[in-house]
PDB file with SEQRES, HELIX, SHEET and CRYST1 records, atoms N, CA, C and O in Angstrom:
SEQRES   1 A   83  MET TYR LYS ILE TYR ILE LEU GLN SER GLN LYS ASN ASN          
SEQRES   2 A   83  LYS HIS TYR ILE GLY GLN THR SER ASP ILE ASP LYS ARG          
SEQRES   3 A   83  LEU GLU LYS HIS ASN ASN GLY GLN VAL ARG SER THR LYS          
SEQRES   4 A   83  ASN PHE ARG PRO TRP LYS LEU ILE TYR PHE GLU GLU PHE          
SEQRES   5 A   83  ASP ASN ARG SER ASN ALA CYS LYS ARG GLU ILE GLU ILE          
SEQRES   6 A   83  LYS ASN TYR LYS GLY GLY ILE LEU PHE LYS LYS LEU LEU          
SEQRES   7 A   83  GLY LEU TRP LYS GLU                                          
HELIX    1 AA1 ILE A   23  ASN A   31  1                                   9    
HELIX    2 AA2 LYS A   39  PHE A   41  5                                   3    
HELIX    3 AA3 ARG A   55  TYR A   68  1                                  14    
HELIX    4 AA4 ILE A   72  LEU A   77  1                                   6    
SHEET    1 AA1 3 HIS A  15  THR A  20  0                                        
SHEET    2 AA1 3 TYR A   2  SER A   9 -1                                        
SHEET    3 AA1 3 TRP A  44  PHE A  52 -1                                        
CRYST1    1.000    1.000    1.000  90.00  90.00  90.00 P 1           1          
ATOM      1  N   MET A   1       3.062 -51.299 -56.683  1.00  0.00           N  
ATOM      2  CA  MET A   1       1.980 -51.662 -57.597  1.00  0.00           C  
ATOM      3  C   MET A   1       2.023 -50.749 -58.818  1.00  0.00           C  
ATOM      4  O   MET A   1       2.294 -49.553 -58.709  1.00  0.00           O  
ATOM      5  N   TYR A   2       1.757 -51.323 -59.955  1.00  0.00           N  
ATOM      6  CA  TYR A   2       1.669 -50.562 -61.204  1.00  0.00           C  
ATOM      7  C   TYR A   2       0.247 -50.650 -61.718  1.00  0.00           C  
ATOM      8  O   TYR A   2      -0.456 -51.634 -61.491  1.00  0.00           O  
ATOM      9  N   LYS A   3      -0.157 -49.617 -62.405  1.00  0.00           N  
ATOM     10  CA  LYS A   3      -1.518 -49.571 -62.930  1.00  0.00           C  
ATOM     11  C   LYS A   3      -1.492 -49.221 -64.407  1.00  0.00           C  
ATOM     12  O   LYS A   3      -0.687 -48.404 -64.853  1.00  0.00           O  
ATOM     13  N   ILE A   4      -2.383 -49.850 -65.158  1.00  0.00           N  
ATOM     14  CA  ILE A   4      -2.674 -49.360 -66.502  1.00  0.00           C  
ATOM     15  C   ILE A   4      -3.963 -48.575 -66.334  1.00  0.00           C  
ATOM     16  O   ILE A   4      -4.804 -48.904 -65.498  1.00  0.00           O  
ATOM     17  N   TYR A   5      -4.104 -47.542 -67.134  1.00  0.00           N  
ATOM     18  CA  TYR A   5      -5.281 -46.684 -66.975  1.00  0.00           C  
ATOM     19  C   TYR A   5      -5.783 -46.215 -68.328  1.00  0.00           C  
ATOM     20  O   TYR A   5      -5.044 -46.168 -69.311  1.00  0.00           O  
ATOM     21  N   ILE A   6      -7.055 -45.873 -68.344  1.00  0.00           N  
ATOM     22  CA  ILE A   6      -7.663 -45.281 -69.529  1.00  0.00           C  
ATOM     23  C   ILE A   6      -8.286 -43.965 -69.100  1.00  0.00           C  
ATOM     24  O   ILE A   6      -9.078 -43.901 -68.159  1.00  0.00           O  
ATOM     25  N   LEU A   7      -7.906 -42.921 -69.817  1.00  0.00           N  
ATOM     26  CA  LEU A   7      -8.472 -41.595 -69.595  1.00  0.00           C  
ATOM     27  C   LEU A   7      -9.405 -41.260 -70.745  1.00  0.00           C  
ATOM     28  O   LEU A   7      -9.240 -41.745 -71.865  1.00  0.00           O  
ATOM     29  N   GLN A   8     -10.381 -40.425 -70.449  1.00  0.00           N  
ATOM     30  CA  GLN A   8     -11.271 -39.924 -71.494  1.00  0.00           C  
ATOM     31  C   GLN A   8     -11.218 -38.407 -71.478  1.00  0.00           C  
ATOM     32  O   GLN A   8     -11.369 -37.771 -70.434  1.00  0.00           O  
ATOM     33  N   SER A   9     -11.002 -37.844 -72.655  1.00  0.00           N  
ATOM     34  CA  SER A   9     -10.969 -36.391 -72.779  1.00  0.00           C  
ATOM     35  C   SER A   9     -12.382 -35.841 -72.619  1.00  0.00           C  
ATOM     36  O   SER A   9     -13.318 -36.309 -73.268  1.00  0.00           O  
ATOM     37  N   GLN A  10     -12.524 -34.850 -71.756  1.00  0.00           N  
ATOM     38  CA  GLN A  10     -13.819 -34.203 -71.570  1.00  0.00           C  
ATOM     39  C   GLN A  10     -14.058 -33.168 -72.671  1.00  0.00           C  
ATOM     40  O   GLN A  10     -15.152 -32.617 -72.790  1.00  0.00           O  
ATOM     41  N   LYS A  11     -13.029 -32.913 -73.468  1.00  0.00           N  
ATOM     42  CA  LYS A  11     -13.125 -31.955 -74.568  1.00  0.00           C  
ATOM     43  C   LYS A  11     -13.693 -32.604 -75.830  1.00  0.00           C  
ATOM     44  O   LYS A  11     -14.544 -32.023 -76.503  1.00  0.00           O  
ATOM     45  N   ASN A  12     -13.216 -33.815 -76.147  1.00  0.00           N  
ATOM     46  CA  ASN A  12     -13.654 -34.445 -77.401  1.00  0.00           C  
ATOM     47  C   ASN A  12     -13.906 -35.949 -77.291  1.00  0.00           C  
ATOM     48  O   ASN A  12     -14.068 -36.619 -78.311  1.00  0.00           O  
ATOM     49  N   ASN A  13     -13.943 -36.488 -76.077  1.00  0.00           N  
ATOM     50  CA  ASN A  13     -14.230 -37.905 -75.806  1.00  0.00           C  
ATOM     51  C   ASN A  13     -13.169 -38.882 -76.312  1.00  0.00           C  
ATOM     52  O   ASN A  13     -13.427 -40.085 -76.344  1.00  0.00           O  
ATOM     53  N   LYS A  14     -11.986 -38.407 -76.709  1.00  0.00           N  
ATOM     54  CA  LYS A  14     -10.902 -39.313 -77.095  1.00  0.00           C  
ATOM     55  C   LYS A  14     -10.414 -40.065 -75.858  1.00  0.00           C  
ATOM     56  O   LYS A  14     -10.621 -39.629 -74.725  1.00  0.00           O  
ATOM     57  N   HIS A  15      -9.760 -41.206 -76.100  1.00  0.00           N  
ATOM     58  CA  HIS A  15      -9.222 -42.012 -75.009  1.00  0.00           C  
ATOM     59  C   HIS A  15      -7.705 -42.028 -75.063  1.00  0.00           C  
ATOM     60  O   HIS A  15      -7.101 -41.934 -76.132  1.00  0.00           O  
ATOM     61  N   TYR A  16      -7.105 -42.149 -73.894  1.00  0.00           N  
ATOM     62  CA  TYR A  16      -5.660 -42.287 -73.759  1.00  0.00           C  
ATOM     63  C   TYR A  16      -5.396 -43.457 -72.826  1.00  0.00           C  
ATOM     64  O   TYR A  16      -6.025 -43.572 -71.774  1.00  0.00           O  
ATOM     65  N   ILE A  17      -4.465 -44.325 -73.210  1.00  0.00           N  
ATOM     66  CA  ILE A  17      -4.128 -45.507 -72.421  1.00  0.00           C  
ATOM     67  C   ILE A  17      -2.670 -45.388 -71.990  1.00  0.00           C  
ATOM     68  O   ILE A  17      -1.800 -45.101 -72.812  1.00  0.00           O  
ATOM     69  N   GLY A  18      -2.401 -45.607 -70.707  1.00  0.00           N  
ATOM     70  CA  GLY A  18      -1.041 -45.521 -70.208  1.00  0.00           C  
ATOM     71  C   GLY A  18      -0.838 -46.408 -68.999  1.00  0.00           C  
ATOM     72  O   GLY A  18      -1.744 -47.131 -68.586  1.00  0.00           O  
ATOM     73  N   GLN A  19       0.378 -46.346 -68.424  1.00  0.00           N  
ATOM     74  CA  GLN A  19       0.678 -47.113 -67.217  1.00  0.00           C  
ATOM     75  C   GLN A  19       1.530 -46.256 -66.295  1.00  0.00           C  
ATOM     76  O   GLN A  19       2.292 -45.405 -66.751  1.00  0.00           O  
ATOM     77  N   THR A  20       1.395 -46.487 -64.998  1.00  0.00           N  
ATOM     78  CA  THR A  20       2.088 -45.686 -64.001  1.00  0.00           C  
ATOM     79  C   THR A  20       2.124 -46.410 -62.661  1.00  0.00           C  
ATOM     80  O   THR A  20       1.398 -47.381 -62.448  1.00  0.00           O  
ATOM     81  N   SER A  21       2.967 -45.932 -61.771  1.00  0.00           N  
ATOM     82  CA  SER A  21       2.962 -46.446 -60.403  1.00  0.00           C  
ATOM     83  C   SER A  21       2.198 -45.487 -59.477  1.00  0.00           C  
ATOM     84  O   SER A  21       1.880 -45.849 -58.345  1.00  0.00           O  
ATOM     85  N   ASP A  22       1.906 -44.280 -59.947  1.00  0.00           N  
ATOM     86  CA  ASP A  22       1.171 -43.285 -59.148  1.00  0.00           C  
ATOM     87  C   ASP A  22       0.104 -42.635 -60.014  1.00  0.00           C  
ATOM     88  O   ASP A  22       0.355 -41.634 -60.685  1.00  0.00           O  
ATOM     89  N   ILE A  23      -1.073 -43.211 -59.991  1.00  0.00           N  
ATOM     90  CA  ILE A  23      -2.133 -42.788 -60.895  1.00  0.00           C  
ATOM     91  C   ILE A  23      -2.630 -41.364 -60.612  1.00  0.00           C  
ATOM     92  O   ILE A  23      -2.977 -40.641 -61.546  1.00  0.00           O  
ATOM     93  N   ASP A  24      -2.668 -40.959 -59.357  1.00  0.00           N  
ATOM     94  CA  ASP A  24      -3.119 -39.603 -59.026  1.00  0.00           C  
ATOM     95  C   ASP A  24      -2.151 -38.550 -59.576  1.00  0.00           C  
ATOM     96  O   ASP A  24      -2.569 -37.555 -60.169  1.00  0.00           O  
ATOM     97  N   LYS A  25      -0.873 -38.782 -59.373  1.00  0.00           N  
ATOM     98  CA  LYS A  25       0.147 -37.853 -59.864  1.00  0.00           C  
ATOM     99  C   LYS A  25       0.139 -37.800 -61.393  1.00  0.00           C  
ATOM    100  O   LYS A  25       0.299 -36.733 -61.986  1.00  0.00           O  
ATOM    101  N   ARG A  26      -0.047 -38.961 -62.022  1.00  0.00           N  
ATOM    102  CA  ARG A  26      -0.045 -39.014 -63.492  1.00  0.00           C  
ATOM    103  C   ARG A  26      -1.260 -38.289 -64.066  1.00  0.00           C  
ATOM    104  O   ARG A  26      -1.132 -37.563 -65.053  1.00  0.00           O  
ATOM    105  N   LEU A  27      -2.424 -38.471 -63.471  1.00  0.00           N  
ATOM    106  CA  LEU A  27      -3.623 -37.776 -63.936  1.00  0.00           C  
ATOM    107  C   LEU A  27      -3.439 -36.259 -63.796  1.00  0.00           C  
ATOM    108  O   LEU A  27      -3.851 -35.489 -64.663  1.00  0.00           O  
ATOM    109  N   GLU A  28      -2.820 -35.852 -62.702  1.00  0.00           N  
ATOM    110  CA  GLU A  28      -2.547 -34.424 -62.494  1.00  0.00           C  
ATOM    111  C   GLU A  28      -1.640 -33.881 -63.603  1.00  0.00           C  
ATOM    112  O   GLU A  28      -1.862 -32.776 -64.099  1.00  0.00           O  
ATOM    113  N   LYS A  29      -0.629 -34.648 -63.988  1.00  0.00           N  
ATOM    114  CA  LYS A  29       0.264 -34.217 -65.070  1.00  0.00           C  
ATOM    115  C   LYS A  29      -0.491 -34.096 -66.388  1.00  0.00           C  
ATOM    116  O   LYS A  29      -0.278 -33.145 -67.141  1.00  0.00           O  
ATOM    117  N   HIS A  30      -1.371 -35.052 -66.671  1.00  0.00           N  
ATOM    118  CA  HIS A  30      -2.170 -34.966 -67.898  1.00  0.00           C  
ATOM    119  C   HIS A  30      -3.022 -33.697 -67.877  1.00  0.00           C  
ATOM    120  O   HIS A  30      -3.093 -32.983 -68.878  1.00  0.00           O  
ATOM    121  N   ASN A  31      -3.652 -33.417 -66.771  1.00  0.00           N  
ATOM    122  CA  ASN A  31      -4.561 -32.276 -66.687  1.00  0.00           C  
ATOM    123  C   ASN A  31      -3.854 -30.930 -66.554  1.00  0.00           C  
ATOM    124  O   ASN A  31      -4.463 -29.887 -66.795  1.00  0.00           O  
ATOM    125  N   ASN A  32      -2.575 -30.940 -66.174  1.00  0.00           N  
ATOM    126  CA  ASN A  32      -1.800 -29.697 -66.103  1.00  0.00           C  
ATOM    127  C   ASN A  32      -1.068 -29.384 -67.402  1.00  0.00           C  
ATOM    128  O   ASN A  32      -0.352 -28.387 -67.492  1.00  0.00           O  
ATOM    129  N   GLY A  33      -1.249 -30.246 -68.420  1.00  0.00           N  
ATOM    130  CA  GLY A  33      -0.597 -30.016 -69.707  1.00  0.00           C  
ATOM    131  C   GLY A  33       0.863 -30.419 -69.743  1.00  0.00           C  
ATOM    132  O   GLY A  33       1.600 -29.959 -70.616  1.00  0.00           O  
ATOM    133  N   GLN A  34       1.304 -31.259 -68.828  1.00  0.00           N  
ATOM    134  CA  GLN A  34       2.692 -31.685 -68.763  1.00  0.00           C  
ATOM    135  C   GLN A  34       2.992 -32.928 -69.599  1.00  0.00           C  
ATOM    136  O   GLN A  34       4.130 -33.397 -69.637  1.00  0.00           O  
ATOM    137  N   VAL A  35       1.974 -33.457 -70.263  1.00  0.00           N  
ATOM    138  CA  VAL A  35       2.153 -34.614 -71.141  1.00  0.00           C  
ATOM    139  C   VAL A  35       1.851 -34.141 -72.564  1.00  0.00           C  
ATOM    140  O   VAL A  35       0.713 -33.812 -72.899  1.00  0.00           O  
ATOM    141  N   ARG A  36       2.894 -34.116 -73.386  1.00  0.00           N  
ATOM    142  CA  ARG A  36       2.786 -33.529 -74.728  1.00  0.00           C  
ATOM    143  C   ARG A  36       1.641 -34.110 -75.552  1.00  0.00           C  
ATOM    144  O   ARG A  36       0.929 -33.367 -76.227  1.00  0.00           O  
ATOM    145  N   SER A  37       1.458 -35.415 -75.507  1.00  0.00           N  
ATOM    146  CA  SER A  37       0.450 -36.045 -76.371  1.00  0.00           C  
ATOM    147  C   SER A  37      -0.986 -35.819 -75.912  1.00  0.00           C  
ATOM    148  O   SER A  37      -1.919 -36.083 -76.669  1.00  0.00           O  
ATOM    149  N   THR A  38      -1.182 -35.334 -74.686  1.00  0.00           N  
ATOM    150  CA  THR A  38      -2.558 -35.158 -74.199  1.00  0.00           C  
ATOM    151  C   THR A  38      -2.919 -33.717 -73.867  1.00  0.00           C  
ATOM    152  O   THR A  38      -4.079 -33.433 -73.570  1.00  0.00           O  
ATOM    153  N   LYS A  39      -1.954 -32.799 -73.909  1.00  0.00           N  
ATOM    154  CA  LYS A  39      -2.222 -31.450 -73.406  1.00  0.00           C  
ATOM    155  C   LYS A  39      -3.289 -30.692 -74.196  1.00  0.00           C  
ATOM    156  O   LYS A  39      -3.960 -29.829 -73.630  1.00  0.00           O  
ATOM    157  N   ASN A  40      -3.464 -30.986 -75.470  1.00  0.00           N  
ATOM    158  CA  ASN A  40      -4.456 -30.269 -76.274  1.00  0.00           C  
ATOM    159  C   ASN A  40      -5.886 -30.781 -76.089  1.00  0.00           C  
ATOM    160  O   ASN A  40      -6.829 -30.216 -76.643  1.00  0.00           O  
ATOM    161  N   PHE A  41      -6.040 -31.837 -75.320  1.00  0.00           N  
ATOM    162  CA  PHE A  41      -7.369 -32.451 -75.176  1.00  0.00           C  
ATOM    163  C   PHE A  41      -7.864 -32.417 -73.733  1.00  0.00           C  
ATOM    164  O   PHE A  41      -8.766 -33.173 -73.370  1.00  0.00           O  
ATOM    165  N   ARG A  42      -7.287 -31.556 -72.915  1.00  0.00           N  
ATOM    166  CA  ARG A  42      -7.679 -31.414 -71.509  1.00  0.00           C  
ATOM    167  C   ARG A  42      -9.073 -30.834 -71.387  1.00  0.00           C  
ATOM    168  O   ARG A  42      -9.525 -30.116 -72.279  1.00  0.00           O  
ATOM    169  N   PRO A  43      -9.754 -31.132 -70.304  1.00  0.00           N  
ATOM    170  CA  PRO A  43      -9.385 -31.960 -69.154  1.00  0.00           C  
ATOM    171  C   PRO A  43      -9.636 -33.448 -69.420  1.00  0.00           C  
ATOM    172  O   PRO A  43     -10.399 -33.824 -70.310  1.00  0.00           O  
ATOM    173  N   TRP A  44      -8.969 -34.276 -68.619  1.00  0.00           N  
ATOM    174  CA  TRP A  44      -9.067 -35.728 -68.710  1.00  0.00           C  
ATOM    175  C   TRP A  44      -9.731 -36.287 -67.463  1.00  0.00           C  
ATOM    176  O   TRP A  44      -9.589 -35.749 -66.365  1.00  0.00           O  
ATOM    177  N   LYS A  45     -10.458 -37.376 -67.659  1.00  0.00           N  
ATOM    178  CA  LYS A  45     -11.122 -38.061 -66.549  1.00  0.00           C  
ATOM    179  C   LYS A  45     -10.700 -39.523 -66.570  1.00  0.00           C  
ATOM    180  O   LYS A  45     -10.707 -40.158 -67.625  1.00  0.00           O  
ATOM    181  N   LEU A  46     -10.335 -40.059 -65.413  1.00  0.00           N  
ATOM    182  CA  LEU A  46      -9.984 -41.472 -65.291  1.00  0.00           C  
ATOM    183  C   LEU A  46     -11.270 -42.287 -65.384  1.00  0.00           C  
ATOM    184  O   LEU A  46     -12.194 -42.091 -64.595  1.00  0.00           O  
ATOM    185  N   ILE A  47     -11.326 -43.210 -66.358  1.00  0.00           N  
ATOM    186  CA  ILE A  47     -12.540 -44.015 -66.511  1.00  0.00           C  
ATOM    187  C   ILE A  47     -12.305 -45.508 -66.285  1.00  0.00           C  
ATOM    188  O   ILE A  47     -13.263 -46.274 -66.179  1.00  0.00           O  
ATOM    189  N   TYR A  48     -11.019 -45.933 -66.209  1.00  0.00           N  
ATOM    190  CA  TYR A  48     -10.751 -47.362 -66.032  1.00  0.00           C  
ATOM    191  C   TYR A  48      -9.306 -47.546 -65.585  1.00  0.00           C  
ATOM    192  O   TYR A  48      -8.422 -46.803 -66.012  1.00  0.00           O  
ATOM    193  N   PHE A  49      -9.062 -48.545 -64.717  1.00  0.00           N  
ATOM    194  CA  PHE A  49      -7.688 -48.927 -64.393  1.00  0.00           C  
ATOM    195  C   PHE A  49      -7.648 -50.363 -63.907  1.00  0.00           C  
ATOM    196  O   PHE A  49      -8.648 -50.910 -63.442  1.00  0.00           O  
ATOM    197  N   GLU A  50      -6.468 -50.964 -64.025  1.00  0.00           N  
ATOM    198  CA  GLU A  50      -6.184 -52.301 -63.518  1.00  0.00           C  
ATOM    199  C   GLU A  50      -4.846 -52.227 -62.797  1.00  0.00           C  
ATOM    200  O   GLU A  50      -3.974 -51.447 -63.179  1.00  0.00           O  
ATOM    201  N   GLU A  51      -4.679 -53.047 -61.739  1.00  0.00           N  
ATOM    202  CA  GLU A  51      -3.441 -53.059 -60.954  1.00  0.00           C  
ATOM    203  C   GLU A  51      -2.625 -54.314 -61.227  1.00  0.00           C  
ATOM    204  O   GLU A  51      -3.171 -55.389 -61.478  1.00  0.00           O  
ATOM    205  N   PHE A  52      -1.291 -54.154 -61.173  1.00  0.00           N  
ATOM    206  CA  PHE A  52      -0.364 -55.258 -61.402  1.00  0.00           C  
ATOM    207  C   PHE A  52       0.755 -55.204 -60.381  1.00  0.00           C  
ATOM    208  O   PHE A  52       1.089 -54.138 -59.864  1.00  0.00           O  
ATOM    209  N   ASP A  53       1.333 -56.368 -60.091  1.00  0.00           N  
ATOM    210  CA  ASP A  53       2.432 -56.458 -59.124  1.00  0.00           C  
ATOM    211  C   ASP A  53       3.742 -55.900 -59.661  1.00  0.00           C  
ATOM    212  O   ASP A  53       4.598 -55.470 -58.888  1.00  0.00           O  
ATOM    213  N   ASN A  54       3.903 -55.905 -60.986  1.00  0.00           N  
ATOM    214  CA  ASN A  54       5.159 -55.416 -61.548  1.00  0.00           C  
ATOM    215  C   ASN A  54       4.921 -54.661 -62.856  1.00  0.00           C  
ATOM    216  O   ASN A  54       3.874 -54.787 -63.492  1.00  0.00           O  
ATOM    217  N   ARG A  55       5.919 -53.879 -63.228  1.00  0.00           N  
ATOM    218  CA  ARG A  55       5.791 -53.034 -64.411  1.00  0.00           C  
ATOM    219  C   ARG A  55       5.715 -53.849 -65.702  1.00  0.00           C  
ATOM    220  O   ARG A  55       5.013 -53.468 -66.639  1.00  0.00           O  
ATOM    221  N   SER A  56       6.422 -54.943 -65.749  1.00  0.00           N  
ATOM    222  CA  SER A  56       6.435 -55.782 -66.944  1.00  0.00           C  
ATOM    223  C   SER A  56       5.023 -56.250 -67.311  1.00  0.00           C  
ATOM    224  O   SER A  56       4.615 -56.156 -68.469  1.00  0.00           O  
ATOM    225  N   ASN A  57       4.287 -56.752 -66.327  1.00  0.00           N  
ATOM    226  CA  ASN A  57       2.924 -57.206 -66.597  1.00  0.00           C  
ATOM    227  C   ASN A  57       2.008 -56.042 -66.951  1.00  0.00           C  
ATOM    228  O   ASN A  57       1.118 -56.187 -67.790  1.00  0.00           O  
ATOM    229  N   ALA A  58       2.216 -54.898 -66.326  1.00  0.00           N  
ATOM    230  CA  ALA A  58       1.406 -53.716 -66.644  1.00  0.00           C  
ATOM    231  C   ALA A  58       1.649 -53.281 -68.088  1.00  0.00           C  
ATOM    232  O   ALA A  58       0.708 -52.933 -68.801  1.00  0.00           O  
ATOM    233  N   CYS A  59       2.903 -53.300 -68.515  1.00  0.00           N  
ATOM    234  CA  CYS A  59       3.228 -52.908 -69.891  1.00  0.00           C  
ATOM    235  C   CYS A  59       2.621 -53.869 -70.910  1.00  0.00           C  
ATOM    236  O   CYS A  59       2.130 -53.447 -71.956  1.00  0.00           O  
ATOM    237  N   LYS A  60       2.658 -55.152 -70.600  1.00  0.00           N  
ATOM    238  CA  LYS A  60       2.054 -56.142 -71.501  1.00  0.00           C  
ATOM    239  C   LYS A  60       0.556 -55.894 -71.646  1.00  0.00           C  
ATOM    240  O   LYS A  60       0.014 -55.952 -72.750  1.00  0.00           O  
ATOM    241  N   ARG A  61      -0.106 -55.618 -70.533  1.00  0.00           N  
ATOM    242  CA  ARG A  61      -1.549 -55.365 -70.568  1.00  0.00           C  
ATOM    243  C   ARG A  61      -1.852 -54.046 -71.285  1.00  0.00           C  
ATOM    244  O   ARG A  61      -2.849 -53.943 -71.999  1.00  0.00           O  
ATOM    245  N   GLU A  62      -1.008 -53.055 -71.100  1.00  0.00           N  
ATOM    246  CA  GLU A  62      -1.187 -51.773 -71.784  1.00  0.00           C  
ATOM    247  C   GLU A  62      -1.169 -51.982 -73.303  1.00  0.00           C  
ATOM    248  O   GLU A  62      -2.019 -51.453 -74.020  1.00  0.00           O  
ATOM    249  N   ILE A  63      -0.208 -52.746 -73.776  1.00  0.00           N  
ATOM    250  CA  ILE A  63      -0.115 -53.029 -75.213  1.00  0.00           C  
ATOM    251  C   ILE A  63      -1.340 -53.786 -75.691  1.00  0.00           C  
ATOM    252  O   ILE A  63      -1.875 -53.497 -76.761  1.00  0.00           O  
ATOM    253  N   GLU A  64      -1.784 -54.752 -74.904  1.00  0.00           N  
ATOM    254  CA  GLU A  64      -2.973 -55.524 -75.261  1.00  0.00           C  
ATOM    255  C   GLU A  64      -4.191 -54.607 -75.410  1.00  0.00           C  
ATOM    256  O   GLU A  64      -4.938 -54.717 -76.382  1.00  0.00           O  
ATOM    257  N   ILE A  65      -4.386 -53.714 -74.459  1.00  0.00           N  
ATOM    258  CA  ILE A  65      -5.538 -52.807 -74.506  1.00  0.00           C  
ATOM    259  C   ILE A  65      -5.397 -51.820 -75.666  1.00  0.00           C  
ATOM    260  O   ILE A  65      -6.391 -51.488 -76.311  1.00  0.00           O  
ATOM    261  N   LYS A  66      -4.193 -51.351 -75.938  1.00  0.00           N  
ATOM    262  CA  LYS A  66      -3.993 -50.443 -77.070  1.00  0.00           C  
ATOM    263  C   LYS A  66      -4.360 -51.124 -78.382  1.00  0.00           C  
ATOM    264  O   LYS A  66      -4.829 -50.468 -79.312  1.00  0.00           O  
ATOM    265  N   ASN A  67      -4.150 -52.436 -78.465  1.00  0.00           N  
ATOM    266  CA  ASN A  67      -4.551 -53.174 -79.657  1.00  0.00           C  
ATOM    267  C   ASN A  67      -6.066 -53.301 -79.769  1.00  0.00           C  
ATOM    268  O   ASN A  67      -6.590 -53.489 -80.867  1.00  0.00           O  
ATOM    269  N   TYR A  68      -6.778 -53.201 -78.641  1.00  0.00           N  
ATOM    270  CA  TYR A  68      -8.242 -53.243 -78.641  1.00  0.00           C  
ATOM    271  C   TYR A  68      -8.847 -51.923 -79.106  1.00  0.00           C  
ATOM    272  O   TYR A  68      -9.962 -51.899 -79.627  1.00  0.00           O  
ATOM    273  N   LYS A  69      -8.115 -50.826 -78.921  1.00  0.00           N  
ATOM    274  CA  LYS A  69      -8.651 -49.471 -79.015  1.00  0.00           C  
ATOM    275  C   LYS A  69      -9.530 -49.269 -80.244  1.00  0.00           C  
ATOM    276  O   LYS A  69      -9.141 -49.563 -81.374  1.00  0.00           O  
ATOM    277  N   GLY A  70     -10.716 -48.762 -79.983  1.00  0.00           N  
ATOM    278  CA  GLY A  70     -11.666 -48.463 -81.046  1.00  0.00           C  
ATOM    279  C   GLY A  70     -12.521 -49.650 -81.467  1.00  0.00           C  
ATOM    280  O   GLY A  70     -13.510 -49.473 -82.178  1.00  0.00           O  
ATOM    281  N   GLY A  71     -12.160 -50.841 -81.047  1.00  0.00           N  
ATOM    282  CA  GLY A  71     -12.884 -52.031 -81.460  1.00  0.00           C  
ATOM    283  C   GLY A  71     -13.876 -52.517 -80.418  1.00  0.00           C  
ATOM    284  O   GLY A  71     -14.075 -51.886 -79.380  1.00  0.00           O  
ATOM    285  N   ILE A  72     -14.487 -53.638 -80.714  1.00  0.00           N  
ATOM    286  CA  ILE A  72     -15.498 -54.221 -79.839  1.00  0.00           C  
ATOM    287  C   ILE A  72     -14.916 -54.574 -78.467  1.00  0.00           C  
ATOM    288  O   ILE A  72     -15.557 -54.326 -77.445  1.00  0.00           O  
ATOM    289  N   LEU A  73     -13.702 -55.154 -78.432  1.00  0.00           N  
ATOM    290  CA  LEU A  73     -13.099 -55.536 -77.150  1.00  0.00           C  
ATOM    291  C   LEU A  73     -12.850 -54.316 -76.268  1.00  0.00           C  
ATOM    292  O   LEU A  73     -13.021 -54.389 -75.051  1.00  0.00           O  
ATOM    293  N   PHE A  74     -12.452 -53.200 -76.866  1.00  0.00           N  
ATOM    294  CA  PHE A  74     -12.234 -51.964 -76.110  1.00  0.00           C  
ATOM    295  C   PHE A  74     -13.559 -51.474 -75.526  1.00  0.00           C  
ATOM    296  O   PHE A  74     -13.621 -51.084 -74.360  1.00  0.00           O  
ATOM    297  N   LYS A  75     -14.598 -51.494 -76.324  1.00  0.00           N  
ATOM    298  CA  LYS A  75     -15.921 -51.054 -75.858  1.00  0.00           C  
ATOM    299  C   LYS A  75     -16.460 -51.986 -74.776  1.00  0.00           C  
ATOM    300  O   LYS A  75     -17.094 -51.526 -73.827  1.00  0.00           O  
ATOM    301  N   LYS A  76     -16.215 -53.286 -74.909  1.00  0.00           N  
ATOM    302  CA  LYS A  76     -16.643 -54.234 -73.873  1.00  0.00           C  
ATOM    303  C   LYS A  76     -15.902 -54.000 -72.582  1.00  0.00           C  
ATOM    304  O   LYS A  76     -16.498 -54.064 -71.507  1.00  0.00           O  
ATOM    305  N   LEU A  77     -14.604 -53.727 -72.663  1.00  0.00           N  
ATOM    306  CA  LEU A  77     -13.790 -53.459 -71.484  1.00  0.00           C  
ATOM    307  C   LEU A  77     -14.354 -52.268 -70.689  1.00  0.00           C  
ATOM    308  O   LEU A  77     -14.378 -52.284 -69.459  1.00  0.00           O  
ATOM    309  N   LEU A  78     -14.796 -51.261 -71.404  1.00  0.00           N  
ATOM    310  CA  LEU A  78     -15.338 -50.049 -70.769  1.00  0.00           C  
ATOM    311  C   LEU A  78     -16.824 -50.131 -70.483  1.00  0.00           C  
ATOM    312  O   LEU A  78     -17.405 -49.198 -69.927  1.00  0.00           O  
ATOM    313  N   GLY A  79     -17.441 -51.236 -70.857  1.00  0.00           N  
ATOM    314  CA  GLY A  79     -18.876 -51.393 -70.625  1.00  0.00           C  
ATOM    315  C   GLY A  79     -19.719 -50.582 -71.579  1.00  0.00           C  
ATOM    316  O   GLY A  79     -20.851 -50.224 -71.254  1.00  0.00           O  
ATOM    317  N   LEU A  80     -19.185 -50.283 -72.759  1.00  0.00           N  
ATOM    318  CA  LEU A  80     -19.899 -49.451 -73.739  1.00  0.00           C  
ATOM    319  C   LEU A  80     -20.558 -50.262 -74.838  1.00  0.00           C  
ATOM    320  O   LEU A  80     -21.331 -49.724 -75.630  1.00  0.00           O  
ATOM    321  N   TRP A  81     -20.255 -51.560 -74.891  1.00  0.00           N  
ATOM    322  CA  TRP A  81     -20.760 -52.399 -75.974  1.00  0.00           C  
ATOM    323  C   TRP A  81     -22.146 -52.914 -75.633  1.00  0.00           C  
ATOM    324  O   TRP A  81     -22.366 -53.487 -74.565  1.00  0.00           O  
ATOM    325  N   LYS A  82     -23.068 -52.705 -76.545  1.00  0.00           N  
ATOM    326  CA  LYS A  82     -24.429 -53.204 -76.389  1.00  0.00           C  
ATOM    327  C   LYS A  82     -24.727 -54.108 -77.569  1.00  0.00           C  
ATOM    328  O   LYS A  82     -24.728 -53.671 -78.720  1.00  0.00           O  
ATOM    329  N   GLU A  83     -24.979 -55.368 -77.273  1.00  0.00           N  
ATOM    330  CA  GLU A  83     -25.249 -56.339 -78.352  1.00  0.00           C  
ATOM    331  C   GLU A  83     -26.691 -56.314 -78.757  1.00  0.00           C  
ATOM    332  O   GLU A  83     -27.095 -57.062 -79.647  1.00  0.00           O  
TER     333      GLU A  83                                                      
END                                                                             
């Protein structure tokens, strides 16, 4: 199983979107500073994920969500949008 995930920085509330087959191990890497793009914004908290049968579908969904980032669809996905 592959997962797409959204992390939220507890330092500045920024979001990071990624995909992995082992979400626990990946979150640990983010929080240990082993991921160059996220190490300056630690600690990270997992706030959302979706599961897929294969990596191809997970990657497609990851790109789709990255295109939402910062917009209304992204906020709706996370339950942050209030009409």
